[in-house]
C-alpha positions in Angstrom: -63.8 -1.5 31.7 -61.4 -4.2 32.5 -60.4 -4.6 28.9 -59.8 -0.8 28.6 -57.7 -0.8 31.7 -55.7 -3.8 30.5 -55.2 -2.1 27.1 -54.1 1.2 28.8 -51.6 -0.7 31.0 -50.1 -2.5 27.9 -49.7 0.8 26.1 -48.0 2.5 29.0 -45.7 -0.5 29.6 -42.1 0.2 28.5 -40.6 -1.5 25.5 -38.9 -4.8 26.3 -35.5 -3.5 25.1 -35.7 -0.5 27.5 -36.2 -2.9 30.5 -32.8 -4.6 29.9 -30.9 -3.0 32.8 -27.3 -3.2 33.8 -27.9 -5.7 36.6 -29.8 -8.0 34.2 -27.0 -7.8 31.6 -24.3 -8.6 34.1 -26.3 -11.5 35.5 -26.9 -12.8 32.0 -23.2 -12.5 31.1 -22.3 -14.6 34.2 -24.9 -17.2 33.3 -23.7 -17.3 29.7 -19.9 -17.3 30.5 -19.5 -20.6 28.7 -21.0 -19.0 25.6 -18.7 -16.0 25.9 -15.6 -18.0 26.5 -16.3 -20.3 23.6 -16.7 -17.4 21.0 -13.8 -15.5 22.4 -11.6 -18.6 22.4 -12.7 -19.4 18.8 -11.7 -16.0 17.6 -8.3 -16.3 19.3 -7.8 -19.7 17.9 -8.6 -18.5 14.3 -6.2 -15.6 14.9 -3.5 -17.9 16.0 -4.0 -20.0 12.9 -3.7 -16.9 10.8 -0.6 -15.8 12.5 1.1 -19.2 12.4 0.0 -20.4 8.9 -1.0 -17.4 6.8 0.6 -14.2 8.0 4.1 -13.4 6.8 6.2 -10.5 8.0 6.5 -7.5 5.7 9.4 -5.1 6.0 9.5 -1.6 4.7 12.6 0.1 3.3 12.4 3.9 3.2 14.5 6.8 1.8 14.0 10.5 2.0 14.7 12.4 -1.2 14.2 15.9 -2.5 14.8 18.1 -5.6 18.4 19.0 -6.4 19.2 22.6 -5.3 19.3 25.0 -8.3 22.7 26.0 -9.4 23.5 29.4 -10.7 22.5 29.8 -14.3 24.6 31.7 -16.8 21.9 32.4 -19.3 21.2 36.1 -19.8 17.8 37.8 -20.0 16.3 40.5 -22.0 16.8 41.3 -25.7 19.5 38.6 -26.1 17.1 36.0 -24.7 14.5 37.1 -27.3 17.1 36.7 -30.1 17.9 33.2 -28.8 14.2 32.4 -28.8 14.0 33.4 -32.5 17.0 31.2 -33.1 15.2 28.2 -31.6 17.3 28.0 -28.4 15.3 27.2 -25.2 16.5 27.4 -21.7 16.9 24.3 -19.5 14.1 22.9 -17.3 14.1 23.7 -13.7 15.3 21.2 -11.1 11.7 21.0 -9.9 10.5 19.7 -13.3 13.4 17.2 -13.4 12.5 16.0 -9.9 8.8 15.7 -10.8 9.8 13.5 -13.8 12.0 11.4 -11.5 9.1 10.7 -9.1 6.9 9.6 -12.1 9.6 7.3 -13.4 9.8 5.5 -10.0 6.7 3.4 -10.9 7.0 3.3 -14.7 7.3 0.5 -17.1 10.7 1.9 -18.2 12.0 1.5 -14.7 10.7 -2.1 -14.6 12.5 -2.9 -17.9 15.7 -1.4 -16.5 15.5 -3.4 -13.3 14.9 -6.6 -15.3 17.8 -5.8 -17.6 20.3 -5.0 -14.8 19.1 -7.2 -11.9 16.7 -9.8 -13.2 14.0 -8.4 -10.9 11.2 -10.3 -12.5 12.5 -13.7 -11.3 12.9 -12.3 -7.8 9.5 -10.7 -7.4 7.2 -12.8 -9.5 6.7 -16.4 -8.6 6.9 -19.3 -11.1 10.5 -19.2 -12.2 12.2 -22.6 -12.3 16.0 -22.0 -11.9 16.9 -25.6 -12.7 15.1 -25.7 -16.0 15.5 -22.0 -16.7 11.8 -21.4 -17.6 8.6 -20.1 -16.2 6.0 -22.5 -14.9 2.3 -21.9 -14.4 1.1 -21.9 -10.8 -0.2 -25.1 -9.4 -2.5 -26.2 -6.6 -6.2 -25.8 -5.7 -6.1 -22.0 -5.6 -4.5 -21.8 -9.1 -6.9 -24.4 -10.5 -9.9 -22.4 -9.1 -8.5 -19.2 -10.5 -8.0 -20.7 -13.9 -11.5 -22.1 -13.9 -13.0 -18.7 -13.0 -11.0 -17.0 -15.8 -12.1 -19.5 -18.4 -15.8 -19.0 -17.3 -15.4 -15.2 -17.5 -13.6 -15.4 -20.8 -10.4 -14.0 -19.4 -7.0 -15.0 -20.9 -5.3 -18.0 -19.4 -1.9 -17.9 -17.7 1.0 -16.5 -19.7 4.6 -15.9 -18.8 5.1 -12.6 -16.9 6.1 -9.6 -18.9 7.7 -6.2 -18.1 4.2 -4.8 -17.7 3.4 -7.4 -15.0 6.7 -6.5 -13.2 5.6 -2.8 -13.4 2.2 -3.7 -11.9 4.0 -5.7 -9.1 6.3 -2.8 -8.4 3.4 -0.4 -8.2 2.0 -2.4 -5.3 5.3 -2.4 -3.5 6.6 1.2 -4.1 5.0 4.3 -2.6 6.0 7.9 -2.9 4.5 10.3 -0.3 5.4 13.7 1.1 7.8 13.2 4.0 6.5 14.0 7.5 7.1 17.7 8.4 7.3 18.9 4.8 5.3 22.0 3.8 3.1 21.1 0.8 3.1 24.8 -0.2 6.9 24.9 -0.5 7.2 22.9 -3.7 11.0 23.5 -4.1 11.6 22.5 -0.5 9.3 19.5 -0.6 10.8 16.2 0.5 9.4 12.8 -0.2 9.6 9.4 1.4 10.1 6.6 -1.0 9.2 3.2 0.5 9.3 -0.4 -0.7 7.6 -3.3 1.1 8.9 -6.8 0.9 8.8 -10.0 2.9 12.6 -10.2 2.7 14.2 -7.4 4.8 17.4 -7.4 2.8 15.6 -7.5 -0.5 13.5 -4.4 0.5 16.7 -2.4 1.0 18.4 -3.6 -2.2 15.3 -3.1 -4.3 14.8 0.5 -3.1 18.4 1.2 -3.9 18.0 -0.3 -7.4 14.9 1.7 -8.0 16.4 5.0 -7.1 19.5 4.3 -9.1 17.6 3.1 -12.2 15.2 6.0 -12.1 18.1 8.5 -11.8 19.9 6.8 -14.7 16.8 7.0 -16.9 16.3 10.7 -16.3 20.0 11.4 -16.6 20.2 9.6 -20.0 17.2 11.6 -21.3 18.8 14.8 -20.2 22.2 13.7 -21.6 20.6 13.3 -25.0 19.0 16.7 -24.9 22.1 18.4 -23.6 24.4 16.9 -26.3 21.8 17.7 -28.9 21.6 21.3 -27.8 25.4 21.6 -27.7 25.6 20.3 -31.2 22.9 22.7 -32.3 24.6 25.7 -30.6 27.9 24.8 -32.2 26.3 24.7 -35.6 24.4 28.0 -35.1 27.5 29.8 -33.8 29.4 28.7 -37.0 26.6 30.0 -39.2 25.7 33.4 -37.7 27.6 36.7 -37.6 25.2 38.6 -35.4 27.3 39.8 -32.5 24.4 40.0 -29.9 23.2 36.5 -30.9 26.7 35.0 -30.8 27.3 36.5 -27.4 24.1 35.0 -26.0 24.7 31.6 -27.7 28.1 31.5 -26.2 26.6 32.0 -22.7 23.9 29.4 -23.4 26.7 27.1 -24.4 28.4 27.7 -21.1 25.1 26.7 -19.3 24.8 23.5 -21.4 28.4 22.6 -20.6 27.6 23.1 -16.9 24.6 20.8 -17.3 26.9 18.3 -19.0 29.4 18.5 -16.2 26.6 17.8 -13.7 25.4 14.9 -15.7 28.8 13.3 -15.8 30.1 14.2 -12.4 27.3 14.2 -9.8 26.4 10.9 -8.1 22.7 11.8 -8.2 21.4 14.0 -11.0 17.6 14.0 -10.7 17.2 14.0 -6.9 19.0 14.9 -3.7 19.4 12.0 -1.3 18.5 13.3 2.1 18.4 10.0 4.0 19.6 6.7 2.3 17.5 3.6 2.3 17.1 1.9 5.7 14.9 -0.9 6.9 13.7 -1.1 10.5 13.7 -4.5 12.2 10.0 -4.0 13.1 7.6 -5.3 10.5 4.8 -3.3 8.9 1.3 -3.6 10.4 -0.1 -4.7 13.7 2.1 -6.8 16.0 1.0 -10.4 16.9 0.0 -9.3 20.4 -2.2 -6.5 19.0 -3.9 -9.0 16.6 -4.7 -11.3 19.5 -6.1 -8.4 21.5 -8.3 -7.4 18.6 -9.4 -11.0 18.3 -10.5 -11.0 22.0 -12.4 -7.7 21.4 -14.1 -9.0 18.3 -15.2 -12.2 20.1 -16.5 -10.1 22.9 -18.5 -7.9 20.5 -20.0 -11.1 19.0 -21.1 -12.3 22.5 -22.6 -8.9 23.3 -24.6 -8.9 20.1 -25.9 -12.5 20.7 -26.6 -11.7 24.4 -28.6 -8.6 23.4 -30.7 -10.6 20.9 -31.3 -13.4 23.4 -32.2 -11.1 26.2 -34.6 -9.2 24.0 -36.4 -12.4 23.1 -36.5 -13.5 26.8 -37.8 -10.1 27.9 -40.6 -10.3 25.3 -41.5 -13.7 26.7 -41.3 -12.3 30.2 -43.9 -9.6 29.4 -46.2 -12.2 27.8 -45.9 -15.0 30.3 -44.2 -13.5 33.3 -41.3 -16.0 33.1 -38.0 -15.1 34.6 -35.6 -14.2 31.7 -32.8 -15.9 33.5 -34.7 -19.1 34.4 -33.4 -21.1 31.5 -29.7 -21.7 31.0 -28.0 -20.0 28.1 -26.9 -22.3 25.3 -23.5 -23.9 25.8 -21.8 -24.3 22.4 -19.4 -26.9 23.8 -22.2 -29.1 25.0 -24.1 -28.6 21.8 -21.1 -29.6 19.7 -20.5 -32.7 21.8 -24.2 -33.7 21.5 -24.1 -33.1 17.7 -21.0 -35.3 17.4 -22.6 -38.1 19.4 -25.7 -38.0 17.3 -23.6 -38.0 14.1 -21.7 -41.1 15.1 -24.8 -43.0 16.4 -24.3 -42.4 20.1 -26.7 -40.9 22.5 -27.0 -37.1 22.6 
C-alpha cells in the first residue's frame, strides 16, 4: 500500500520545469548576478571590438529615375503602315523598352568595361593595385594565405589579375535597382526606380553613381544611334528606288520620325532615362548605429544568461524533487572567479 501511494504521489507531482515560478526565477537571477554581468559584459566587449576594429562605415548614394516621357510620333497607321512593313521598315521601340534596357545595362559587363575605360574604376574598387610600380599584386597576410590554401585543396584556380568580369561582379554587389517608394507597380510607364550605390567612401559613392548612370545612358544612346543612322540610310536608299506614291509618302513620314529620334539622341542630356532626383548621399551610414549594436549586444547577452539560468534551475529542481535540497542553496558559478582560479592553476599557483 505504501509503495502504491508513493507511486501515485510521484505520478501526480508536477514536472520540475512547471515548478519554476517567477519568484524563484527572480531570486535565482539575483543570486547569479555575477554570471549575468559577466556574459552581458563579454558580449558588449566583443561588440566594442567589432565596432572599433572591424566595422567600417558604409554610405549609400541614391538617385530616382524613370522612363523618358513619350514624344509625339509622326508615323502613320493603316494601309501605309502595312506597305512599310512589306518594305522592311519597322517602327521605333517604345520609351519603356529603352528604359528597361537601360536598367539592365546598369549592372552589365559592358558598363564595367566603360567605367574602366573612362575612369579606371577597377583600380579604385578592387584592391591590389600598386600605383608606384603600376602593377597588380596578389593579396598578402594570413587570410590571403588561408584562402589560397583552400583553393589549392579544392582545385580552384589561384589568384589572377582582376578582369572586367571581376569589376562587373564587384559592381553587382554595390549597385541596386529597386522600385522607388510610392510607385505603383501596375503603372509600368509611370514606374520610378531608385538606383543606389554603396561604398565606404561617401564622395566615391556619389561619383560612382553618376558615372554609372552616365555610362549606361551612353551605351544605350550609342546602340540607338547606330540603329537610327542605319534606318535613315535604308530609308534614303528605298525612297530613291521606289515610285509607289503611298509607300513614298509613308517612308517620308517615317524619315521624319527617325530624324526626330536622331535629334533626341544628339540634343537631350539623358536619352534612356528621366532623372527625377539626382544622386545624393546622406551623412548617415547604412545599417544599425553603434548605439543600436551595443543595445543588441546587451540583449543577446541577457538571452544567453536566461538560457543558462533556465537549464541550471531545471537541474536544481530535479535534484530538489529527488533529495529535497533547496535549489538556491548552492551559489551559482562565478565566471570571473573560475577564470582567476584556472589562471592560477595554469601558472602553478594555488586555485
